C-alpha positions in Angstrom: 112.1 4.5 128.3 109.2 6.8 127.2 106.6 4.0 126.8 107.8 2.0 129.8 108.3 4.8 132.3 107.3 8.3 131.2 104.0 7.7 129.4 102.4 5.6 132.2 103.2 8.4 134.6 101.8 11.1 132.3 98.7 9.1 131.6 97.8 9.2 135.3 97.3 12.9 134.9 94.9 15.2 133.1 96.0 15.4 129.4 96.1 19.2 129.3 98.0 19.4 132.5 100.5 16.9 131.1 101.0 19.1 128.0 102.1 22.0 130.2 104.3 19.8 132.4 106.0 18.3 129.3 106.8 21.8 128.0 108.4 22.7 131.3 110.4 19.5 131.3 111.6 20.0 127.8 112.5 23.6 128.4 114.4 22.7 131.7 116.2 19.8 130.0 117.5 22.2 127.3 118.6 24.8 129.9 120.7 22.2 131.7 122.5 21.2 128.5 120.6 18.1 127.4 119.9 19.3 123.8 122.9 17.6 122.5 121.9 14.3 124.1 118.4 14.6 122.6 119.9 15.3 119.1 122.3 12.3 119.4 119.3 10.0 120.4 116.7 11.2 117.9 118.1 13.2 115.0 118.9 11.2 111.8 121.1 13.2 109.4 121.3 11.9 105.8 121.2 13.6 102.5 118.7 11.0 101.2 116.2 12.3 103.7 116.2 15.8 102.4 113.2 17.0 100.5 112.5 20.2 98.4 108.8 21.0 98.5 107.1 24.2 97.5 110.4 25.9 97.2 111.7 25.0 100.7 114.4 22.5 101.6 113.5 20.2 104.5 116.2 18.2 106.3 113.7 15.3 106.5 110.1 14.8 105.7 108.7 14.3 109.3 107.2 17.3 110.9 105.3 18.2 114.0 101.7 19.2 113.3 100.0 22.4 114.6 98.4 22.3 118.0 101.4 21.1 120.0 103.4 24.3 120.1 100.5 26.7 119.7 102.3 29.8 120.9 105.8 29.3 119.4 107.5 28.8 122.7 109.4 25.5 122.1 110.1 25.1 118.4 113.9 25.0 118.7 113.8 22.5 121.5 111.3 20.3 119.6 113.7 20.3 116.7 116.1 18.3 118.9 113.7 15.4 118.7 114.5 15.0 115.0 111.7 16.9 113.3 112.3 18.3 109.8 109.8 21.1 110.5 107.6 22.4 113.2 104.2 24.0 112.7 103.0 26.5 115.3 99.5 27.6 116.0 96.7 27.8 115.3 97.1 31.5 115.9 94.4 34.1 115.9 94.7 38.0 115.9 93.6 38.4 119.5 94.4 36.1 122.4 91.5 33.7 123.3 91.0 31.2 126.1 89.4 28.6 123.9 86.5 26.4 125.0 85.8 25.6 128.7 87.8 22.8 130.3 87.8 19.8 130.4 88.4 19.8 126.6 91.1 17.2 126.0 90.5 13.4 126.3 92.6 10.3 125.8 91.0 7.3 124.2 93.7 4.9 125.3 92.1 1.8 123.9 92.1 3.4 120.4 95.4 5.3 120.7 93.4 8.4 120.0 92.6 11.8 121.4 89.5 13.9 121.3 90.1 17.6 121.6 87.7 20.6 121.6 90.4 23.2 122.5 88.9 26.0 120.4 92.0 27.8 119.1 93.2 28.6 122.6 96.3 30.8 122.1 98.0 34.0 123.3 97.5 35.8 120.0 99.7 36.2 117.0 101.6 39.2 118.2 102.9 37.4 121.3 104.0 34.5 119.0 105.9 37.0 116.8 108.0 38.1 119.7 108.9 34.4 120.4 109.7 33.9 116.7 112.3 36.6 116.7 115.0 34.3 118.0 117.1 32.2 115.6 115.2 29.2 114.2 117.0 25.8 114.2 114.2 24.3 112.1 111.7 25.3 109.3 108.6 26.9 110.8 105.0 26.7 109.5 102.5 29.3 110.7 99.0 27.9 111.1 96.5 30.7 111.1 92.8 31.0 112.0 90.1 33.5 113.0 88.9 34.5 116.5 85.7 32.8 117.7 83.9 36.2 118.0 84.7 37.2 114.4 81.7 36.5 112.1 82.5 34.5 109.0 81.8 37.5 106.8 84.7 39.2 108.4 87.0 36.2 108.6 89.3 37.3 105.8 90.4 40.3 108.0 91.5 37.9 110.8 93.5 35.8 108.4 95.2 38.8 106.9 96.2 40.2 110.3 97.9 36.9 111.1 99.4 36.7 107.7 100.9 40.1 107.9 102.2 39.7 111.4 103.9 36.3 110.7 105.2 37.0 107.2 108.8 37.8 108.2 109.0 35.0 110.8 107.7 31.8 109.4 108.7 29.7 106.3 105.2 28.8 105.1 101.6 29.4 106.0 98.7 27.1 106.7 95.1 28.3 106.4 93.0 26.5 109.0 89.3 26.4 108.1 88.8 22.8 109.1 88.9 22.7 112.9 85.5 21.4 114.2 86.0 23.3 117.5 85.2 26.9 116.4 81.5 27.3 115.6 80.9 27.9 111.9 84.5 27.7 110.9 84.1 24.7 108.6 81.5 26.7 106.6 84.6 28.5 105.2 85.5 25.3 103.4 82.6 25.9 101.0 83.9 26.7 97.5 82.9 30.4 97.3 84.1 31.7 100.7 87.3 29.5 100.6 88.2 30.7 97.1 87.7 34.3 98.2 89.9 33.9 101.2 92.7 32.1 99.4 92.7 34.6 96.6 93.0 37.5 99.0 95.9 35.8 100.8 97.6 35.3 97.5 97.2 38.9 96.6 98.8 39.9 99.9 101.6 37.4 99.4 102.5 39.0 96.1 102.4 42.5 97.6 104.7 41.4 100.5 107.0 39.6 98.0 107.6 42.8 96.1 108.1 44.9 99.2 110.3 42.4 101.2 113.2 41.3 99.0 111.3 39.0 96.7 110.6 36.4 99.4 107.4 34.4 98.6 105.9 32.4 101.4 104.1 29.2 100.4 100.4 29.0 101.4 98.8 25.7 102.2 95.2 24.8 103.0 94.4 22.3 105.8 91.3 20.3 105.1 88.9 18.1 107.1 88.8 14.3 106.6 85.0 14.5 106.6 84.7 16.1 103.1 82.8 14.2 100.5 84.4 13.2 97.2 82.5 16.1 95.5 83.9 18.5 98.0 87.4 17.1 97.5 87.1 17.7 93.8 86.1 21.2 94.7 89.3 21.5 96.7 91.3 20.4 93.6 89.5 23.1 91.5 90.2 25.7 94.2 93.9 24.9 94.3 94.1 25.2 90.6 92.1 28.5 90.5 93.9 30.2 93.4 97.3 28.7 92.8 98.1 28.1 96.4 101.0 25.9 97.1 99.6 22.7 98.6 97.3 20.9 100.9 97.5 19.4 104.4 95.4 16.3 104.7 93.9 16.0 107.2 92.6 17.8 110.3 90.7 15.9 113.1 87.4 14.2 112.4 83.9 14.4 113.9 83.3 10.8 113.0 83.2 8.1 115.8 83.2 4.9 113.9 84.5 1.5 115.2 86.0 2.8 118.4 87.0 0.5 121.2 86.8 3.0 124.0 83.7 3.5 126.3 80.7 5.5 125.2 81.4 8.0 127.9 84.7 8.8 126.3 83.7 8.5 122.6 80.7 10.8 122.9 82.7 13.8 124.0 82.4 16.5 121.4 85.4 17.7 119.5 87.8 16.5 116.8 89.2 12.9 117.0 92.8 12.3 116.1 95.1 9.3 116.2 94.9 5.7 115.0 91.2 5.7 114.1 91.8 8.5 111.6 94.6 6.7 109.7 92.7 5.0 106.9 90.4 8.0 106.1 93.4 10.4 106.1 95.2 8.1 103.7 92.1 7.8 101.5 91.9 11.6 101.2 95.6 11.9 100.3 95.3 9.2 97.6 92.2 10.7 96.2 93.7 14.2 96.0 96.9 12.9 94.5 95.3 10.7 91.9 92.4 13.0 90.9 94.7 16.0 90.5 97.4 14.0 88.7 99.8 15.0 91.5 99.3 18.7 90.6 100.3 20.0 94.1 102.3 18.9 97.1 100.4 17.2 100.0 101.5 17.0 103.7 99.9 13.9 105.1 98.8 13.8 108.7 96.4 11.6 110.7 96.8 8.4 112.5 100.6 7.9 112.1 101.6 5.7 115.0 104.3 3.7 113.4 106.9 3.8 110.6 104.5 1.6 108.5 101.7 4.2 108.9 104.1 6.9 107.7 105.3 4.9 104.7 101.6 4.3 103.8 101.0 8.1 103.7 104.0 8.7 101.5 103.1 5.9 99.1 99.6 7.3 98.9 101.0 10.6 97.5 102.1 12.6 100.5 105.3 14.6 99.9 105.8 15.3 103.7 104.1 14.0 106.8 103.3 15.3 110.2 102.6 13.6 113.6 100.9 14.8 116.8 98.9 12.2 118.6 101.4 9.5 117.6 104.1 11.7 119.3 102.0 11.6 122.5 101.5 7.8 122.4 104.8 6.6 121.0 107.2 9.3 122.1 110.1 11.0 120.2 111.5 7.7 119.1 108.7 7.6 116.5 110.4 10.4 114.5 113.7 8.5 114.3 111.9 5.2 113.4 110.1 6.8 110.5 113.3 8.5 109.2 115.2 5.2 109.5 112.4 3.3 107.7 112.4 5.9 104.8 116.1 5.3 104.4 115.9 1.5 104.6 113.0 1.4 102.1 114.6 4.0 99.8 111.4 6.1 99.7 
């Protein structure tokens, strides 16, 4: 139904407008009692799907990537579509509008999206208020810095978000890999990244002692555009800082072998979707093999089918996330992936 009826209607409209419309529709559907119907259609419950990763128990390994529910307004409703976890954000200390519109573009011929949103969000403290209600799903908190914050002060922004969210999320994701905030990717360099992660680990230990011994896993989200040498640096950084895992990967600035028109493909921003699939899998496999599977990996990028998901898992991912595939394929994709994992005994 989604691909035959809903998606063609949605794709007639501006992508960002559709995003807001879909939120309203999901919210309304839940209010009129359709949550149970969604769960019956899309949730797959089976002990064999459960995963224990970085100390957390996931009902299934398929999550929703950050960027969909930026402001933590729909995480419980989204859980009804079968996700094992939902990642909110990216959140910054202060609210910010992000980059000027138009900033979201569909590349339909490639099953891809270009976005240059620029960490548009209502700020971490508004999200905290939303997160105070009961969670029906594990929540990841994706954190970043405000655009106006210089890189030399970036640690302060990450610490503000970390402190605010600590009691309200199950794990943290440090986002230094978005291409849409000027200079942000410079924080992926070994020295500033090590300093940032070490400071977050120190704070984590302090909060753990103060707050009933609850330690929150810290993950790093990396770009697919890193070289092999930079990926080896990432492995060293994980070992040195003892963070809990990696999310591979964010969107790419590459524009190779696209079928869409030059007008579409030359838009600035991060590319997600099917064209990212192979590179994302390469990064996962490289990190897994070169580190001798020393840390968990969440695989994301170009998952448009159950075969794409299985490929990520077989390359070394412990969990996976979807976003653009959710837009193109609809919620049935989550169920298909979980069914395939069971059928193939992965």
